[in-house]
C-alpha positions in Angstrom: 21.1 -8.2 32.4 22.4 -6.7 35.6 24.4 -3.5 35.3 27.4 -2.8 37.5 27.0 0.4 39.6 29.6 2.2 37.6 27.9 1.3 34.3 24.5 2.5 35.7 26.1 5.8 36.9 27.7 6.4 33.5 24.5 5.7 31.6 22.5 7.9 34.0 25.0 10.7 33.5 24.8 10.5 29.7 21.0 10.4 29.8 21.0 13.5 32.1 23.4 15.3 29.8 21.2 14.6 26.8 18.1 15.7 28.7 19.9 19.0 29.5 20.7 19.5 25.8 17.1 18.9 24.9 15.9 21.3 27.7 18.2 24.0 26.4 16.2 24.2 23.2 17.9 21.7 20.9 15.0 19.6 19.8 17.1 17.3 17.7 15.4 13.9 17.0 18.7 12.2 17.4 19.4 13.5 20.9 15.9 12.7 22.0 16.2 9.1 20.6 19.5 8.6 22.4 18.1 9.9 25.6 15.1 7.5 25.4 17.4 4.6 24.5 19.6 5.2 27.5 16.6 5.3 29.8 15.4 2.0 28.3 18.8 0.4 29.1 18.3 1.5 32.8 14.6 0.4 32.9 13.8 -2.6 30.6 10.1 -2.3 31.5 10.1 1.1 29.7 11.3 -0.6 26.5 8.6 -3.3 26.7 5.9 -0.6 27.1 7.3 1.3 24.1 7.3 -1.9 22.0 3.8 -2.7 23.0 2.6 0.8 22.1 4.3 0.5 18.7 2.8 -2.9 18.0 -0.7 -1.7 19.0 -0.3 1.3 16.7 0.9 -0.9 13.8 -2.0 -3.3 14.3 -4.5 -0.5 14.2 -3.0 0.8 11.0 -2.9 -2.6 9.4 -6.6 -3.2 10.3 -7.5 0.2 8.9 -5.6 -0.5 5.7 -7.3 -3.9 5.4 -10.7 -2.4 5.9 -10.0 0.2 3.2 -8.8 -2.5 0.8 -12.0 -4.5 1.3 -14.1 -1.5 0.7 -12.3 -0.9 -2.6 -13.0 -4.5 -3.6 -16.7 -4.3 -2.8 -17.0 -1.1 -4.9 -15.3 -2.8 -7.8 -17.5 -5.9 -7.6 -20.7 -3.8 -7.5 -19.5 -1.9 -10.6 -18.7 -5.0 -12.5 -22.1 -6.7 -12.0 -24.5 -6.8 -14.8 -27.3 -4.3 -14.4 -29.9 -6.3 -16.3 -30.6 -10.0 -16.6 -29.8 -11.1 -20.2 -31.4 -14.5 -19.8 -30.3 -17.7 -21.5 -27.7 -17.6 -24.2 -29.1 -17.3 -27.7 -28.0 -19.6 -30.5 -27.9 -23.2 -31.5 -27.1 -25.8 -28.8 -25.3 -28.9 -29.7 -27.7 -31.7 -29.8 -27.5 -35.5 -29.8 -24.2 -36.9 -31.1 -22.6 -33.4 -31.5 -22.4 -33.0 -27.7 -19.4 -35.3 -27.3 -20.7 -37.3 -24.4 -19.7 -40.7 -23.3 -16.7 -42.5 -24.7 -16.1 -39.9 -27.5 -15.9 -37.0 -25.1 -12.3 -36.0 -25.7 -11.7 -37.0 -29.4 -14.3 -36.9 -32.1 -12.6 -38.8 -34.9 
């Protein structure tokens, strides 16, 4: 997008005005954001650099959150494991024809 000279001059004047307001002591987040936005209109590479910084920060935070989530899962798994080996189940096993093998597997009538 190519700006006309009068558009560029108007944007630059507005950015300078907002910078003066910020320099005078008004540290309002809105005026700072407007100033940065106007500078990004004048210099698109500035916007790309900001977006890349934001994406890198978001990726680091997501990786950190994922790592924390995994650690929580590992702790839970360790706590749920049996501490002693109970061995084989105790009780009567089905033997012979009671096991429902072969053709009578589903229905025993």
